[in-house]
FIZALUM-499062 format. One record per residue: x, y, z of N, C-alpha, C in turn; residue number from 0; residue in one letter. Coordinates in Angstrom, 1 decimal. Layout:
N
n.xx/n.yy/n.zz/ca.xx/ca.yy/ca.zz/c.xx/c.yy/c.zz/resi/resn
X/Y/Z/X/Y/Z/X/Y/Z/NUM/a
...
REM end
This chain:
281
n.xx/n.yy/n.zz/ca.xx/ca.yy/ca.zz/c.xx/c.yy/c.zz/resi/resn
-21.1/44.7/-23.2/-19.7/44.5/-23.9/-20.2/44.0/-25.5/0/m
-19.5/44.1/-26.7/-19.4/43.7/-27.8/-20.1/42.2/-27.5/1/e
-21.1/41.4/-28.5/-21.3/40.3/-28.1/-20.2/39.1/-29.2/2/q
-19.9/38.1/-28.4/-18.3/37.4/-28.9/-18.7/35.9/-29.4/3/f
-19.0/35.5/-30.5/-19.3/34.2/-30.7/-18.2/33.6/-31.5/4/i
-17.6/32.4/-30.7/-16.3/31.8/-31.7/-16.5/30.0/-31.6/5/t
-15.8/29.6/-32.3/-16.1/28.2/-32.8/-14.8/27.5/-32.8/6/r
-14.9/26.2/-32.4/-13.9/25.5/-33.0/-14.3/24.1/-33.4/7/f
-13.5/23.7/-34.7/-14.0/23.3/-35.5/-13.0/22.2/-36.3/8/a
-12.7/21.1/-35.7/-12.0/20.2/-36.0/-12.6/19.2/-37.2/9/p
-11.8/18.3/-37.7/-12.8/17.5/-38.7/-12.2/16.5/-38.0/10/s
-13.2/15.0/-38.1/-12.7/13.7/-37.5/-13.0/12.9/-38.3/11/p
-11.2/13.3/-38.7/-10.8/12.3/-39.8/-9.3/11.3/-38.8/12/t
-9.5/12.0/-37.9/-8.4/11.0/-36.7/-8.7/11.8/-35.3/13/g
-7.4/11.8/-34.6/-7.9/11.8/-33.4/-6.8/13.4/-33.3/14/h
-7.5/14.0/-32.3/-6.9/15.2/-31.9/-5.2/15.1/-31.7/15/l
-4.6/16.1/-32.1/-3.1/15.7/-32.0/-3.1/17.2/-31.0/16/h
-1.9/17.4/-31.0/-0.9/18.9/-30.1/-1.0/20.2/-31.2/17/l
-1.0/20.1/-32.4/-1.5/21.1/-33.1/-3.2/21.2/-32.4/18/g
-4.0/20.6/-32.5/-5.4/20.8/-32.3/-5.4/21.6/-31.2/19/h
-4.8/20.9/-29.7/-5.1/21.3/-28.8/-4.5/22.7/-28.5/20/a
-3.6/22.9/-29.2/-2.9/24.4/-29.4/-3.6/25.0/-29.6/21/l
-4.5/25.2/-30.6/-5.5/26.2/-31.5/-6.5/26.1/-30.5/22/s
-6.9/24.7/-29.8/-8.2/24.9/-29.3/-7.7/26.1/-28.0/23/a
-6.8/25.8/-27.3/-6.3/26.9/-26.0/-6.4/28.1/-26.3/24/f
-6.1/28.5/-27.5/-6.3/30.0/-28.1/-7.8/30.4/-28.1/25/h
-8.6/29.6/-28.8/-9.7/29.5/-29.2/-11.1/30.1/-27.9/26/v
-10.6/29.2/-26.7/-11.1/29.5/-25.6/-10.5/30.1/-24.6/27/w
-9.4/30.8/-25.0/-9.1/31.8/-24.4/-9.3/33.1/-24.6/28/r
-9.3/33.1/-26.1/-10.3/34.3/-26.3/-11.5/34.5/-26.0/29/d
-12.3/33.4/-25.9/-13.5/33.5/-25.5/-14.0/33.9/-23.7/30/a
-13.4/33.5/-23.0/-13.0/33.8/-22.0/-12.5/35.0/-21.9/31/a
-11.5/36.0/-22.0/-11.4/37.1/-21.9/-12.3/37.7/-22.1/32/r
-13.2/37.7/-23.5/-14.1/38.6/-24.3/-15.5/38.6/-23.8/33/a
-15.6/37.2/-22.3/-17.0/37.0/-21.7/-18.1/36.6/-23.1/34/g
-17.1/35.5/-23.7/-18.3/34.7/-24.6/-17.7/33.3/-24.5/35/g
-18.8/32.8/-26.1/-18.7/31.6/-25.9/-18.2/31.1/-27.1/36/a
-18.1/30.1/-27.1/-17.6/28.5/-28.5/-18.0/27.9/-28.3/37/v
-18.7/28.0/-29.6/-19.6/26.7/-30.6/-18.4/25.5/-30.7/38/l
-19.1/23.9/-31.1/-18.2/23.0/-31.7/-18.9/22.9/-32.8/39/l
-17.9/22.5/-34.0/-18.5/22.4/-34.9/-17.7/21.0/-35.3/40/r
-18.3/20.2/-36.1/-17.2/19.2/-36.4/-17.8/19.0/-38.5/41/l
-16.2/19.5/-38.8/-16.1/19.6/-40.5/-16.0/18.4/-40.9/42/e
-17.5/17.5/-41.3/-17.1/15.9/-41.4/-17.7/15.8/-42.8/43/d
-17.3/16.6/-43.7/-18.0/16.8/-45.2/-17.3/15.8/-45.9/44/i
-16.0/15.0/-45.8/-15.5/14.2/-46.3/-15.8/12.3/-45.8/45/d
-16.9/12.4/-46.4/-17.3/11.1/-45.6/-16.4/10.0/-46.3/46/q
-15.5/10.3/-46.9/-14.7/8.8/-47.1/-13.4/8.5/-45.4/47/t
-13.2/9.8/-45.1/-12.3/9.7/-43.9/-12.7/10.2/-42.9/48/r
-13.9/10.7/-42.6/-14.2/10.8/-41.5/-14.9/9.5/-40.7/49/c
-14.7/9.7/-39.5/-15.5/8.2/-38.8/-16.0/8.5/-37.2/50/r
-17.2/7.6/-36.8/-17.8/8.1/-35.5/-16.8/8.3/-34.2/51/p
-15.9/7.0/-35.1/-14.8/6.5/-33.4/-14.0/8.2/-32.8/52/q
-13.9/8.8/-34.7/-12.7/10.0/-34.3/-13.7/11.1/-33.4/53/y
-14.9/11.3/-33.8/-15.8/11.9/-33.5/-15.7/11.9/-31.5/54/e
-16.2/10.8/-31.5/-16.3/10.1/-29.9/-14.8/10.6/-29.6/55/a
-14.2/10.8/-30.3/-12.4/10.9/-29.5/-12.6/12.1/-29.0/56/s
-12.4/13.0/-30.1/-12.9/14.4/-30.3/-12.8/14.7/-28.7/57/i
-14.6/15.0/-28.7/-15.5/15.1/-27.8/-14.4/14.6/-26.5/58/l
-14.4/13.5/-26.0/-13.9/13.0/-24.7/-12.5/14.0/-24.7/59/a
-11.4/13.7/-25.7/-10.3/15.0/-25.4/-11.1/16.1/-25.1/60/d
-11.7/16.9/-25.6/-11.9/18.6/-25.2/-12.7/18.0/-23.9/61/l
-13.4/17.2/-23.5/-13.5/17.4/-22.3/-13.0/17.0/-21.1/62/k
-11.8/16.1/-21.6/-10.5/16.2/-20.3/-9.7/17.4/-20.6/63/w
-9.7/17.8/-21.6/-8.6/19.3/-21.2/-9.4/20.1/-20.4/64/l
-11.0/20.3/-20.3/-11.4/21.1/-19.6/-12.1/22.4/-20.1/65/g
-12.6/21.5/-22.0/-12.9/22.9/-22.4/-14.4/22.4/-23.3/66/l
-15.4/22.8/-22.9/-16.7/23.1/-22.9/-17.1/23.5/-24.0/67/d
-18.0/23.6/-24.5/-18.8/24.5/-25.4/-20.3/24.8/-25.2/68/w
-21.1/25.6/-26.5/-21.9/26.1/-26.3/-22.9/25.7/-26.8/69/s
-24.0/25.2/-26.5/-25.2/24.5/-27.7/-24.6/23.2/-28.1/70/g
-25.3/22.8/-28.8/-25.3/21.2/-29.8/-24.5/21.6/-30.4/71/p
-23.2/20.3/-30.7/-22.9/19.8/-31.7/-23.0/20.5/-33.2/72/v
-22.5/20.8/-34.1/-22.9/20.8/-35.4/-22.2/20.2/-36.0/73/r
-23.1/18.9/-36.9/-22.3/18.2/-37.8/-22.3/18.8/-39.4/74/r
-21.5/18.9/-40.4/-21.5/19.5/-41.2/-22.3/18.7/-42.5/75/q
-22.3/17.3/-42.0/-22.9/16.0/-43.1/-24.3/16.3/-42.6/76/s
-25.0/17.0/-41.9/-26.3/16.9/-41.6/-26.8/18.0/-42.5/77/q
-25.9/18.7/-42.9/-26.7/19.7/-43.5/-25.9/19.9/-45.3/78/h
-26.1/18.8/-45.9/-25.9/19.2/-47.1/-26.7/20.3/-48.1/79/f
-28.1/19.5/-47.6/-29.0/20.3/-48.5/-29.0/21.9/-48.3/80/d
-28.4/22.3/-47.0/-27.9/23.9/-47.2/-26.8/23.9/-48.1/81/e
-25.6/23.6/-48.3/-24.6/24.1/-48.8/-25.2/23.8/-50.4/82/y
-25.5/22.9/-50.6/-26.5/22.8/-51.9/-27.6/24.1/-52.7/83/a
-28.4/24.5/-51.4/-28.6/25.7/-51.8/-27.8/26.9/-52.1/84/a
-26.8/26.8/-51.7/-26.0/27.8/-51.7/-25.2/28.1/-53.4/85/d
-25.1/26.4/-53.5/-24.3/26.8/-54.7/-25.3/26.5/-55.9/86/l
-26.6/26.5/-55.6/-27.5/26.9/-56.8/-28.1/28.0/-56.7/87/e
-27.4/28.7/-55.8/-27.9/30.5/-56.1/-26.5/31.1/-56.7/88/a
-25.3/30.5/-56.6/-24.2/30.8/-57.0/-24.2/30.2/-58.5/89/l
-24.9/29.2/-58.8/-25.1/29.0/-59.9/-26.0/29.7/-60.7/90/r
-27.1/30.2/-60.7/-27.9/30.8/-61.2/-27.4/32.4/-61.4/91/q
-26.5/33.0/-60.5/-25.8/34.1/-61.4/-25.3/33.8/-62.2/92/r
-24.6/32.4/-62.4/-23.3/32.2/-63.3/-22.0/32.5/-62.3/93/g
-21.8/32.1/-61.5/-20.7/32.5/-60.6/-20.0/31.5/-60.8/94/l
-20.3/30.1/-60.7/-19.6/28.9/-60.5/-19.9/28.3/-62.0/95/i
-18.7/27.4/-62.4/-18.8/26.4/-63.1/-18.2/25.2/-62.7/96/y
-18.3/24.3/-63.7/-18.1/22.5/-63.7/-16.5/22.9/-64.3/97/r
-15.7/22.3/-63.5/-14.2/21.9/-64.2/-14.0/20.6/-64.3/98/c
-13.6/20.0/-65.0/-13.5/18.7/-65.5/-12.2/18.4/-65.4/99/f
-11.1/19.1/-65.0/-9.9/18.7/-65.2/-9.4/18.1/-63.7/100/k
-8.8/16.9/-63.8/-8.2/16.3/-62.6/-7.4/16.8/-61.9/101/t
-6.9/16.0/-60.7/-6.0/17.0/-59.8/-4.8/16.3/-60.7/102/r
-5.1/15.0/-61.2/-3.6/14.6/-61.6/-2.9/15.9/-62.9/103/r
-4.1/16.1/-63.6/-3.7/17.0/-64.6/-3.3/18.1/-64.3/104/e
-4.1/18.8/-63.3/-3.3/20.3/-62.5/-2.1/20.2/-62.1/105/i
-1.8/19.5/-61.2/-0.8/18.5/-60.6/0.5/19.0/-61.6/106/a
0.0/17.8/-62.6/1.4/17.9/-63.8/1.5/19.1/-64.1/107/a
1.1/20.4/-64.3/1.4/21.6/-65.1/1.8/22.4/-63.6/108/a
2.3/21.7/-62.2/2.3/22.6/-61.6/4.0/22.0/-60.7/109/l
4.4/23.0/-59.9/5.8/22.9/-59.7/5.9/21.4/-58.4/110/p
6.3/20.8/-58.4/7.1/19.2/-57.7/6.4/19.9/-55.7/111/a
5.1/19.4/-55.7/4.7/19.2/-54.6/3.8/20.5/-54.1/112/g
3.3/21.3/-55.4/2.4/22.2/-55.0/0.8/21.7/-55.0/113/a
-0.1/22.8/-54.3/-1.1/22.0/-53.8/-1.9/22.4/-55.2/114/d
-2.7/20.8/-56.5/-3.5/21.3/-57.1/-4.8/22.4/-56.6/115/p
-5.2/22.2/-55.5/-6.6/23.2/-55.1/-6.4/24.7/-54.7/116/d
-4.6/24.8/-54.6/-4.2/26.5/-54.1/-3.7/26.9/-55.3/117/e
-3.6/26.3/-56.7/-2.1/27.0/-57.5/-3.0/28.0/-58.4/118/a
-4.1/28.7/-58.0/-4.6/29.8/-58.6/-5.2/29.4/-59.9/119/g
-5.5/28.1/-60.3/-5.8/27.9/-61.4/-7.5/28.8/-62.1/120/l
-7.3/29.0/-63.2/-8.3/30.0/-64.0/-9.0/29.3/-64.6/121/t
-10.4/29.6/-65.3/-10.9/28.7/-66.2/-12.2/29.3/-66.5/122/g
-13.3/28.6/-67.2/-14.6/29.2/-67.7/-14.9/27.5/-68.2/123/k
-16.5/27.9/-68.4/-17.0/26.6/-68.9/-16.7/26.4/-69.7/124/p
-17.3/25.0/-70.6/-17.0/24.4/-71.6/-18.6/24.8/-72.1/125/l
-18.5/24.5/-73.1/-19.5/25.0/-74.3/-20.5/23.6/-73.5/126/a
-22.1/24.2/-74.1/-23.3/23.3/-73.7/-23.4/21.7/-73.9/127/p
-22.9/22.0/-75.1/-23.0/20.5/-75.8/-21.7/19.8/-75.3/128/a
-20.7/20.0/-75.0/-19.3/19.1/-74.3/-19.6/19.0/-73.3/129/v
-19.9/20.1/-72.5/-20.1/19.8/-70.6/-21.6/19.0/-70.6/130/e
-22.2/18.8/-71.6/-23.8/17.7/-71.5/-22.9/16.0/-71.6/131/a
-22.1/16.2/-72.8/-21.3/14.8/-73.6/-20.5/14.4/-72.3/132/s
-19.5/15.0/-71.5/-19.0/14.7/-70.4/-19.9/13.8/-69.3/133/r
-20.6/15.1/-69.3/-21.8/14.4/-67.8/-22.7/12.8/-68.1/134/l
-23.0/13.0/-69.5/-23.1/11.7/-69.9/-22.1/10.7/-69.7/135/a
-21.4/10.8/-69.7/-20.3/9.5/-69.7/-19.7/9.4/-68.6/136/r
-20.1/10.6/-67.3/-20.0/10.0/-66.1/-18.3/10.7/-65.3/137/g
-18.0/11.9/-66.0/-16.6/12.4/-65.6/-16.9/13.3/-64.8/138/h
-16.1/12.8/-63.7/-15.9/13.8/-63.0/-15.4/15.1/-62.4/139/a
-15.8/16.1/-61.3/-16.0/17.3/-62.0/-15.7/18.4/-60.6/140/f
-15.1/20.0/-60.5/-15.7/20.5/-59.4/-16.1/21.8/-59.6/141/a
-17.5/21.9/-58.8/-17.6/23.2/-58.7/-16.6/24.4/-58.4/142/w
-16.1/25.4/-59.3/-15.1/26.2/-59.2/-16.1/27.4/-59.3/143/r
-15.5/28.3/-58.2/-15.7/29.8/-58.3/-15.1/30.3/-59.3/144/l
-16.1/31.0/-60.0/-15.0/31.7/-61.0/-14.8/33.6/-60.6/145/s
-13.3/33.5/-60.6/-13.0/34.4/-60.2/-13.4/36.1/-60.7/146/l
-13.3/35.8/-61.9/-13.3/36.8/-63.0/-15.3/37.3/-63.0/147/s
-15.9/36.2/-62.9/-17.2/36.3/-62.4/-17.6/37.3/-61.3/148/a
-16.8/36.8/-60.3/-17.2/37.2/-59.0/-16.3/38.7/-58.8/149/a
-15.7/39.2/-59.9/-15.0/40.5/-59.8/-16.0/41.3/-60.4/150/r
-16.6/40.8/-61.7/-17.6/41.3/-62.2/-18.9/42.1/-61.8/151/a
-19.2/40.9/-60.8/-20.6/41.3/-60.0/-20.6/41.9/-58.5/152/e
-19.5/42.1/-58.2/-19.3/43.1/-57.1/-18.7/44.3/-57.4/153/l
-17.8/44.5/-58.7/-17.6/45.7/-59.3/-16.3/46.0/-58.3/154/g
-17.0/47.5/-58.1/-16.1/48.4/-57.3/-15.7/47.7/-56.0/155/a
-16.6/46.9/-55.5/-16.6/46.2/-54.0/-15.4/45.6/-54.4/156/r
-15.1/44.4/-55.3/-14.1/43.9/-55.3/-12.6/44.4/-54.6/157/y
-12.7/45.6/-54.9/-11.1/46.6/-54.7/-11.1/46.5/-53.3/158/g
-12.1/46.8/-52.7/-12.1/47.0/-50.9/-12.8/45.6/-50.6/159/t
-12.3/45.0/-50.9/-12.8/43.6/-49.6/-11.9/43.6/-48.9/160/l
-12.4/43.1/-47.3/-11.2/43.6/-46.2/-11.8/42.9/-45.0/161/a
-11.4/42.7/-44.0/-11.2/42.2/-42.8/-10.3/42.5/-41.7/162/y
-11.1/42.7/-40.5/-10.5/43.2/-39.4/-9.8/41.8/-38.3/163/t
-8.1/42.1/-38.5/-7.5/41.3/-37.9/-7.1/41.9/-36.3/164/e
-7.3/40.9/-35.3/-6.8/41.4/-34.0/-5.3/41.1/-33.9/165/l
-4.5/41.9/-33.1/-3.4/42.0/-32.9/-3.0/42.5/-31.9/166/t
-1.6/42.1/-31.2/-1.1/42.4/-30.1/-1.2/44.0/-29.6/167/p
-1.1/44.4/-31.0/-0.9/46.0/-31.2/-2.3/46.5/-31.4/168/a
-3.9/45.8/-31.4/-4.7/46.4/-31.5/-5.5/46.1/-32.9/169/g
-6.7/46.2/-32.9/-7.1/45.9/-34.4/-6.5/46.4/-35.7/170/p
-6.5/45.7/-37.1/-5.9/46.4/-38.2/-7.1/46.4/-39.1/171/r
-7.1/46.9/-40.3/-8.0/46.4/-41.6/-7.1/45.8/-42.4/172/q
-7.0/44.6/-43.0/-6.7/44.1/-43.5/-7.2/43.9/-45.6/173/v
-6.5/44.0/-46.2/-7.1/43.8/-47.6/-7.4/42.9/-47.6/174/r
-8.5/42.1/-48.4/-8.5/40.6/-48.9/-7.9/40.5/-50.3/175/a
-7.1/39.2/-50.8/-6.5/39.9/-52.3/-6.5/37.9/-52.6/176/d
-8.1/37.7/-53.2/-8.1/35.6/-53.4/-7.7/35.9/-54.5/177/p
-7.1/36.6/-55.3/-6.2/36.2/-56.6/-5.5/35.2/-56.9/178/k
-5.0/34.9/-55.8/-3.5/34.0/-55.7/-4.1/32.7/-55.5/179/p
-5.6/32.4/-55.4/-5.9/31.3/-55.2/-6.8/30.9/-56.8/180/f
-7.1/31.8/-57.5/-7.7/31.3/-58.7/-9.1/31.2/-58.4/181/g
-9.9/30.0/-59.3/-10.7/29.7/-59.0/-11.1/28.5/-58.5/182/d
-11.8/28.7/-56.6/-11.3/28.1/-55.9/-12.4/26.6/-56.0/183/v
-12.5/25.6/-55.3/-13.6/24.5/-55.9/-14.4/24.7/-54.3/184/v
-15.6/24.7/-55.0/-16.8/24.9/-53.8/-17.3/23.7/-53.8/185/l
-17.4/22.7/-54.7/-17.9/21.2/-54.1/-17.6/20.5/-55.1/186/a
-17.9/19.3/-55.5/-17.3/18.1/-56.1/-18.4/17.5/-56.6/187/r
-18.7/16.4/-57.5/-19.2/15.3/-58.1/-19.3/14.9/-56.7/188/k
-19.0/14.5/-56.3/-19.1/13.4/-55.3/-18.8/14.0/-53.3/189/d
-18.7/15.4/-53.6/-18.6/16.1/-52.2/-19.4/17.0/-52.3/190/t
-20.4/17.1/-51.2/-21.8/18.4/-51.6/-20.9/19.7/-51.3/191/p
-19.6/20.0/-50.7/-19.2/21.2/-50.5/-18.2/21.2/-49.8/192/a
-17.0/22.4/-50.6/-15.5/22.2/-49.8/-15.5/23.1/-48.6/193/s
-14.5/22.8/-48.2/-14.2/23.6/-46.9/-14.4/25.2/-46.6/194/y
-14.5/25.7/-47.9/-14.6/27.1/-48.0/-15.9/27.4/-48.0/195/h
-16.8/26.7/-48.5/-17.9/26.9/-48.4/-18.6/26.9/-47.4/196/l
-18.5/25.3/-46.9/-19.3/24.9/-45.8/-18.9/26.1/-44.6/197/a
-17.5/26.2/-44.4/-17.6/26.9/-43.2/-17.6/28.2/-43.2/198/c
-17.5/29.1/-44.4/-18.4/30.5/-44.6/-20.1/30.5/-44.1/199/c
-20.7/29.3/-44.3/-22.3/29.3/-44.6/-22.3/28.9/-42.9/200/h
-21.6/27.7/-42.3/-21.8/28.2/-40.7/-21.9/29.0/-40.2/201/d
-20.3/29.7/-40.4/-19.9/30.8/-39.9/-21.3/31.9/-39.4/202/d
-21.8/32.4/-40.8/-23.0/33.2/-40.8/-24.2/32.9/-40.3/203/a
-24.4/31.5/-40.2/-25.9/30.6/-39.7/-25.5/30.7/-37.8/204/l
-24.7/30.7/-37.7/-24.6/29.9/-36.3/-23.9/31.6/-35.4/205/q
-23.9/32.8/-36.3/-23.8/34.4/-35.8/-22.1/34.1/-35.5/206/g
-21.4/33.9/-35.7/-20.5/33.9/-35.3/-19.4/35.2/-35.8/207/v
-18.9/35.9/-34.8/-18.5/37.0/-34.7/-17.0/36.9/-34.8/208/t
-16.6/36.2/-33.9/-14.8/36.2/-34.0/-14.2/34.4/-34.6/209/h
-13.3/34.8/-35.1/-12.8/33.6/-35.4/-11.0/33.4/-35.3/210/v
-10.7/32.5/-34.4/-9.2/32.6/-34.2/-8.5/31.0/-34.8/211/t
-7.8/31.3/-35.7/-7.5/30.3/-36.6/-6.0/30.1/-37.0/212/r
-5.2/29.4/-37.4/-4.0/29.3/-37.4/-3.2/29.9/-38.2/213/g
-1.9/30.3/-38.2/-1.1/31.1/-39.2/-1.6/30.9/-40.8/214/e
-1.5/29.0/-40.5/-1.6/28.8/-41.9/-2.7/28.5/-42.8/215/d
-3.7/29.1/-42.2/-5.1/30.1/-42.8/-4.8/31.3/-43.2/216/i
-4.3/32.0/-43.0/-3.8/33.6/-43.0/-4.5/33.9/-44.7/217/r
-3.9/32.8/-45.5/-4.0/34.0/-47.0/-5.1/33.5/-47.4/218/t
-5.7/32.1/-47.1/-6.9/31.9/-47.2/-8.4/32.4/-46.8/219/m
-8.2/33.3/-45.7/-8.8/34.4/-45.3/-10.0/35.1/-46.5/220/t
-8.8/35.6/-47.4/-9.1/36.5/-48.5/-10.4/35.8/-49.0/221/s
-9.9/34.6/-49.8/-11.3/33.4/-50.1/-12.5/33.7/-49.4/222/v
-12.0/33.6/-48.2/-13.7/33.4/-47.1/-14.3/34.7/-47.4/223/h
-13.2/35.8/-47.5/-14.0/37.2/-47.4/-14.7/37.4/-48.7/224/v
-14.0/36.5/-49.8/-15.0/36.9/-51.2/-16.1/36.5/-50.9/225/l
-16.0/35.0/-50.4/-17.5/34.2/-50.5/-18.3/34.7/-49.8/226/l
-18.0/35.5/-48.3/-19.1/36.7/-47.4/-19.4/37.6/-47.9/227/q
-18.7/38.4/-49.0/-19.3/39.2/-49.8/-20.3/39.2/-50.9/228/a
-20.2/37.8/-51.7/-21.1/37.5/-52.9/-22.6/36.8/-52.1/229/l
-22.2/36.6/-50.8/-23.1/35.9/-50.2/-23.9/36.9/-49.7/230/m
-23.4/38.0/-49.0/-23.8/39.2/-48.1/-24.1/38.2/-46.7/231/d
-23.3/37.9/-46.2/-22.4/37.1/-45.2/-21.3/38.1/-44.0/232/w
-21.9/38.1/-42.9/-21.1/39.5/-42.0/-19.6/38.7/-42.4/233/p
-18.8/39.2/-42.1/-17.3/39.0/-42.1/-17.1/39.1/-40.4/234/v
-16.9/37.8/-39.9/-16.1/37.9/-38.3/-14.9/38.6/-38.2/235/p
-14.3/38.8/-37.4/-13.1/39.2/-37.0/-12.0/38.6/-36.8/236/v
-11.3/38.1/-37.0/-10.3/37.3/-37.5/-8.9/37.3/-36.3/237/y
-8.7/36.4/-36.1/-6.9/36.2/-34.8/-6.4/35.2/-35.6/238/r
-5.1/35.4/-35.6/-4.4/34.4/-36.2/-3.5/33.9/-35.5/239/f
-3.2/32.8/-34.3/-2.1/32.0/-33.8/-1.3/31.5/-34.3/240/h
0.2/31.4/-33.4/0.9/30.9/-34.1/1.1/29.4/-34.3/241/p
2.0/28.6/-34.9/1.8/27.3/-35.4/3.0/26.7/-34.2/242/l
2.3/25.0/-34.1/3.1/24.3/-33.0/3.9/23.9/-34.5/243/l
5.2/23.9/-34.4/6.4/23.5/-35.3/7.2/22.4/-34.4/244/v
7.7/21.7/-35.2/8.9/20.4/-35.2/10.1/21.3/-34.9/245/g
11.5/20.3/-34.6/12.3/20.8/-34.7/13.0/21.3/-36.3/246/p
12.0/20.8/-37.5/12.7/21.4/-38.6/12.4/22.4/-39.1/247/d
11.3/23.3/-38.2/10.6/24.4/-38.2/8.8/24.4/-38.9/248/g
9.2/23.0/-39.1/7.7/22.6/-40.0/6.6/22.6/-39.3/249/k
5.0/23.1/-39.6/3.6/22.6/-38.9/4.2/21.3/-38.5/250/k
3.7/20.9/-37.3/3.5/19.8/-36.8/2.1/19.4/-37.2/251/l
1.5/18.3/-37.1/0.6/17.8/-37.9/0.4/16.3/-37.1/252/s
-0.6/16.2/-37.9/-0.7/14.0/-37.8/-0.2/13.4/-38.8/253/k
0.1/14.5/-39.7/1.2/13.6/-41.3/2.4/13.9/-40.8/254/r
2.8/14.8/-39.8/4.0/14.8/-39.7/4.3/14.5/-38.5/255/a
4.0/13.8/-38.3/4.2/12.6/-36.4/3.8/13.4/-35.4/256/g
2.8/14.4/-35.3/2.5/14.9/-33.9/1.9/13.5/-33.3/257/d
2.2/13.5/-32.4/1.7/12.3/-31.4/-0.1/12.3/-31.2/258/k
-1.4/11.6/-31.4/-2.2/12.1/-30.7/-2.1/12.2/-29.1/259/g
-3.8/13.1/-28.8/-3.8/12.6/-27.4/-4.2/11.6/-26.8/260/l
-5.2/11.2/-27.2/-5.3/10.0/-26.8/-3.8/8.7/-26.9/261/l
-3.0/9.0/-27.2/-1.8/8.5/-26.8/-1.2/8.6/-26.1/262/a
-0.9/10.5/-25.8/-0.5/11.4/-25.0/-0.9/10.7/-23.1/263/w
-2.2/10.6/-23.9/-3.4/10.2/-22.4/-3.0/8.9/-21.4/264/r
-3.0/7.8/-23.0/-2.4/6.6/-22.3/-0.9/6.9/-22.2/265/a
0.1/7.5/-22.0/1.4/7.7/-21.4/1.1/8.1/-20.1/266/d
0.0/8.5/-19.8/0.0/9.5/-18.5/0.0/10.6/-18.6/267/g
-0.2/11.2/-19.7/0.3/13.1/-19.0/-1.1/13.3/-18.8/268/k
-1.0/14.5/-18.0/-2.2/15.4/-17.9/-2.4/16.8/-18.8/269/t
-3.5/17.1/-18.7/-3.9/18.2/-19.3/-2.6/19.5/-19.2/270/p
-2.7/19.8/-18.4/-1.6/20.7/-17.7/-0.1/20.0/-18.3/271/a
0.2/18.9/-18.6/1.3/18.9/-19.3/0.9/19.1/-20.9/272/d
0.0/18.8/-21.4/-0.4/18.9/-22.8/-0.3/20.5/-23.2/273/i
-0.8/21.1/-22.1/-0.7/22.8/-22.4/0.7/23.4/-22.4/274/r
2.0/22.7/-21.3/3.0/22.7/-21.3/3.7/22.2/-23.0/275/a
3.5/21.2/-23.0/4.0/20.4/-23.9/3.6/21.7/-25.5/276/m
2.6/22.0/-25.9/2.5/23.0/-26.6/2.7/24.3/-27.1/277/t
3.5/24.8/-25.6/3.5/25.7/-25.2/2.9/27.0/-24.6/278/g
2.1/26.9/-24.8/0.5/27.3/-24.4/0.9/28.5/-23.2/279/f
0.6/30.0/-23.3/1.1/30.4/-21.7/-0.3/31.2/-22.2/280/e
REM end
């Protein structure tokens, strides 16, 4: 049987909720059906929001749900030097640049509610003297991946970027189109790496062959395929699972009132109850 290594990678910025549980159930079932392994990764890049108590809660909730993992837990905060090396490699190739536009400035030019990080912003490096002046004055900046530079480096390969998606009808090839995301952020002055960079780096390093993720990350997968091509990282096989939605049809999440598993446990719910509440079959 072909090797199957997947991962579950929550961020310890709060307690696991029902949406997390649904995703975990899909991840572990996919691995079980393939006779594969699940790795546990804590995406704790955001040191301002991640907390040790949330990490402990995540581990306890997974154990309570009967979901065990292979090998040690990988904590991204312990590997900032690895992501910095990736950034430096991209910088030396002229593929990233410092962008000094603030989120507020970007948001002001967007429709209300649009995400500044996913608005398709494109730009170019400032003149060296201007950039040096802003750095000397301590201005904040983001390292952005230049989509135009990436296209130029990949040449004809850019038009063939694709990944394999597992569907109920079988595997299919999906063309990757990172253009709508523009020049994505790969790091910030005070944040060593973005989700995009750390996620793709770790998938390659850990030998992840299959990724099961929610439908809300489907379009973003094109950005990851672009990074994988630029860094010569292998492209996993992807499967996208349905999201848990509320009565209004919107994704259920911590911000949208999804109650944490810790609270459900305190209410006397069992792991079987949680499975039923997520609609997982």
